[in-house]
N, C-alpha and C positions, 0 to 999 in steps of 0.2 A: 614404678619399675616396669620396663617394657618386657614382654614375653618373647624369648628367642624364637625366631622363625615366623613371627607374626607382626605385621605392620601396625604400629600404633596409630589410632585415629583420635581426633579431637572433635568435640561437639561445639558447633558454632551457634551463637544466638543471632538469627537473621531477622532483620526487620521485614515483616510481611506486607507493609504498606507499599503502595505503588512507587516505584523508583524508575522514572522514565528517562530513557536515552533517546534523543532525537538523532537517529542514525540515517545518514544520507543514503538514498536509494542506490547511489553509485556503489556503495559497499554492500547493501542488501542484495543487489543483483550482480555481484562480482563473480568472476570465474577464477577460482584459485588454481594455479599451476605450480607443479613441483611436488613437494611432499604431500602425503595425506594430512588433512586437517582434522585434528581430534576435537572432541566435544570440549575438552578443557581449553584448547587453543581458541575455539569460538567464544567461549565465555571470557577468557582472558582478553581477547581483542575488544569485546564490548566493554569490559571493565576499564581498560586503558582509555578507550575513546571517551567514555563518560567522565572519567577522572580528568582527562585532558581538557574537557570542555568546562569543567567546574573549578579547576586549580591551575594557576599560572605556572609556567615552567621556570626553572631557575636561570641565573644569569648566563650559564653556559649552554642553555637550550635544551636541558633535560627535564623530564618529569620524574618525580620519585614518589614511590608509594611504599609504606610498610608492608612487609609480606603478610602480616596479620590482617591487614585491610584487604589485600588481594584474596586471601583465603575466604574472607567473609563475602566479598563481592562475587566470587566465582562458585561459592559453595564447596570449595576444596577442603576436605576434612582431614587429609593425610598430613603427616609431618615429614613426608619424603620430599625434602627441598630439592634433591637432585632431579626428581621427576618434574617438579615445578620449573626448575631452571632449564631442563631440556625442552619443555613445552614452549617456554619463552624464546629460547634460542631458535627453535624450529620455526617460529613466526618470521624470523629474519630471512628464512630461505623460501618463503612462499610469495610468489608474484601474483598480483591481482589484476585481471582485466576488468575494468570497472564498468558497471551498468551495461551488461552485454545485450540488453534489449533495446538500448537507445542508439544502436548503430547497425550498419550493414557489415556483415562479417568480411566482406570483400574489401572493405576500406583499407587502404594501404598505410595510412598514417596513424593507425591506432597503436597505443603503447600500453605496456604493462608496468606496474609499479610495485616496489617493495614498500609496504606501509610503514614498518618499523625498522629502519636501517641499523639501529644500534640498541643493544640491551645490556644491562649490567646488573648483577646480583652481588650484594656485599653487605655484611653486618645487619642482616634482617631487613634490608631495603632493596627493592627492585626499581631500576631506573630504565628509561627508554627515551628515544627520540622519534619524531614523526617526520616522514618525508615532507619537505617544505613545499613541494609541488601539490600535495594533497591537503595540507593543513587548512588552507582557506575554505575548501569545500566542506571539510569536517566541522570547522568552527562555525560556519554560517551556511548550512545546507539549504538549497533552494527547495528541494523536495525531499521529504524524509519519512521514515516509518517510526512510529513510537514503540520502542522496545521496553517492555516492563521487566526490569532486572530481577524482581522478586519471582516472576514466573519463569524467566530464563534459567534460574538456578535449579528449577525442578527437573529439567530434562537430563536424561542419562545417556542419550545417544546424539551424535553429531547430526545424523540425518533428520531426526525429529526437531532439533533446535533450528537447523537451517531452513527446513520446510515451514516451520512455524513463523520464522521471521519473514520469509517470502510471502506467506499468506496474509500476515498482519498488514503488509503494505497495501493489500487490496480489500481490506475489511469493509470499507465504505462502498465499494463497488459490488461486493458479494461473490465475485469469482476472479480468479487470477487470469493472466494471459495464457493463451495456448502455447505449447512448446513441444518439440519433438522429445521422445524419451531420451535420446542421446544428449540433448541440451540440458534436460533435467538432471540426468546423471552427472554431467560435468559440473553443473551449477552446485549441486548438493554434495557430491562425493569428491569432486575434483578430478583432474586429469590422471592422477596417480591410480585411480580405481577403474579406469575405462575398460581394462581387459577383464576385470573380475565380474563386471556387469554388462557385458556386451549384448546379452539377450534381454529383451524387455521382460519376459516372464520371470527371469531370475531377479531382475531389478525390482519388479513389483513384489515378488514374494519375500525377498530378503531385506528390502529397503523401504519401499513406499508403504506397504500395508502395515508393518510394525511402527513406522514413523507416525502414520495417521492415528493408530491406536494410542500411542503415547501422548500425542497432542490432545486428542479428545478426552483422555483421562486426566492429564496433569495441567492443562491450561484452561483459560476461560473461553476458548473457542472450539467450535465444531468444524472439522474439515472433512470433505468428501472428494474422492477421486472421480473425475469424468474422463472417459476414454472416447476418442474420436477415431473411427475406423474407416478404412478404405478396403472393402471386402472383409476379410478376417484379420487384416493387419492393423494394429494400432499405430496410426500415423502421428497423432498428437494427443497430449494429455493436458488437463488443467484441473484446478481444484476450486470447489465452492468453499466459502469461509463465512462464518457468522458467529457472533457472540452467543454463549449459552444464556438462555433466559433464566434468571433466578426466580422461580416461583411457578406461576400458572403456565401450562403448556399452550402453545399457539394452536388454535383450532385449525383443522384441515382445510375448511372452507375459506380460511383467511389467507392461505398461502398464495393464491393467485392475486389477491389484493396487495399483498406485500410486494410481489414482483412488479405490479403496475406502479406502485409508489416509488420503488427503486428506479424504475425506468424514467420517472419524472425528475429524478435527482435527489429524492429523499434518501438519506443514509440508511443502510440496511438495519442497523440497530434501532434507529428511530422509527423505521417502518414497522418493525415488529412491535415496538412499544405502542404505536398508534393502533395497530391491529388488535391489541389487547384492551386498549382504553376505550375505543369507540365501537358501536354496533356496525356489523358488516354492511348492512344496507346503507347506513349513513356514509361510510367510507366509499362505497360504490358510487353513490350519488355525487359525492365531491370529486371523485376521480373522473366520472363522466362529464361533469360540469367543466372541469379544468381541461380535459382533452378536447371537448367541443369548442371551448373558448380559444384554445391554441390552434385549432384547425379552421377557425373562422376566416375565410378569405377576405373579409372586409376589414380585418384588423391585423396589426403587426403581431408576429409570434411573441410569446412571452419570453422575456430574458430570464425570469426566475419562476419557472413553472412549479417548482417544489414549494416555494413560499406562497404562491397563489393557491396551490392545493391546500396547504395548511390553514390558510385563512378561510377558504371555502368550507373545510371540515369543521373548524371551530365555530363558524357562524351557521352551519347547517344548510349551506347553499346546495342546490342541485336536486332537491326533491322534485322540482319541475325544471324544464329546460328554459323557462323564461328567466332572463337575468334579473335578479333583484335590484332594487334601487341603490342598494349599498355597494354595488359592484365597484364603484369608484374608489372604495377604500382598499380594494385588493391590490397587492403589489404587482405592477406590470409596467413594462417599459413602453407599451404601445401608446402612441399619442391619441388621446381621446378626441372624438369628433366634437369640435367646439367652435364657437364663433372666433373670428380672427382676433378679437380683442382679448382672448384668453391669455393669461400670463404665461411666459415661457416656463417649461418644466425645469425644476431645480436639478442640479447635477446629482446623480446617484452613483456613489463610488462602487457599489457592488455590481451595478449594471455595466459600468465602464470596465471593471475587472473581468466580468463575464465576456464582454466583447474582445478584450485583449486575449483571453484564453482561446476564443474561437479563431482569432486571427493567427495565433501561434499554431493551433491545431491544423488550420488550413495550410499554412506553410509546410508543416510537418507532413501532411498528406500529399501535397503536390510533389514533394521530393521523393516519394516512394516509387518503386517500380510497379508496372501494371498488375502483376500477379498479386502483390501485397495489397494494392488498392482494392482489387476484386474481393480478396479474402475479408478485408475489413468491412466492405459494403455488405457482403453476405452475412457476416456476424451481426452487424447492426440491424439489418432487416429481419433477421431471425428473432431478435428480442424486442422489436418495435411492434406494439399492439395496435397502434393507430395507423391505419392504412395510408392516410394522407401524409404521414411523416416518413414513409419508407422511401429509400433512395431508388429512383428510377432513371431512365435514360435522360429525362428532362427534369432537372431539379427545380422545385418550388422554393420560395424563401423559407417557408416553414420547415420543409424537409432538410434544407441545408443547415439551418440553425440547430435543429434537433440532432442531426448527425454530428456536427462539429462539437456540440455540447457533450455528446456521448463519447466522441473520440478524445476530447480533453480529459474527461473523467477516466477513461481507460489508460491514458498516458500518464497523467499526473495525479489522479485520485481526487478526492473531495478537498476543495481548498480550505485551508485553515485560516484562523484569524490573523496569524502571523503573515501568511501569504498576502492577505488583503492590505495589512498595514504596510508591508514592504512595497506593494504596488502604489499605495498612496504617497509613500516617501519618494518613489521614482517620479510620480507625477509632479510633485512639488519641486523636485530638482531638475525637471525637464527631460529625464531619461525615459519616461513612460509615454511620452506624447507620440 
């Protein structure tokens, strides 16, 4: 029997194992316009996307889910179906500008979409349709963030959930893109809240700081705010993101080594693991060995410096600068100096994929305005520890390759196995040539 004046709640048994949603970055980096987006609506949106990827729609084009399942997927413990229905209906009134970082805001042909144009609640079942213009991107995203639904359910505020999703996208890079406080406010809170948080100090105190605290407490990630100032004014903000290490703490002296490994292309979680697994001196030697090999003007730059470094670390190379005889086993795309009778090098899919990403990054860079180009070059040079690879007035082959690798990583993140498989399929079909 329910108690008058008190809302009854139900306890849900939630599977705590990883339940991953491949969420297209176009939705992760979307700009909601219209109504305020609640934390329940964020969770509902993810639950519907995941269900729509795993379950076919019916003959009339609708997906349907028992409300009991929606409760479980969103962590909604109340029996207040009216509140659930209002949240679902509210999603119909929110327009999304998708992937606001992949475009110039002055572009005149950009459009906004309603993601769920129709919603129905009846007899313990909730039904919805998805905008046909968006469904192909949702069903087969080219670039996506892996959203752990079990962790998503832990968040109690919209700001923490949205900031966490945003940071997860950049986990392998170690830091997010820079953005103005106004862009961050619109991205996380939506246009409906722009007047409530017009001042950065209010936004930081009431939104950013509490959201970071909730993420660091309830998720598997650690997030930190970075402020970039001009004088005393905060012009841009960004966030560092890393997975919590379960167990031994990372030694302070290993932090610079982790940074150098990440700059070579090693994923941040793997870099931390290697810093705990190997002696700092051995890591330093392998890093120096890889960096000097990449800077060698007599050889082509490495297409896979991270793989080269891993091999050097495993084999203990770098104690001296003299290259060991076994260097030929290291993964490199550089053609070895050999007699003309040497057999042609076998096709390497990963190398071809890396070159494709550099070509795309170059096209992306060429299309930018001069100010944005300068900003990117300065950001790249600031994190590049090898002087020979820094961008200068006159580009060397090595610095160009290193810069384009970095730009591709910033724009699209660490490539997944699915990305490489898709590229191989395009090559076979003639689309990737």
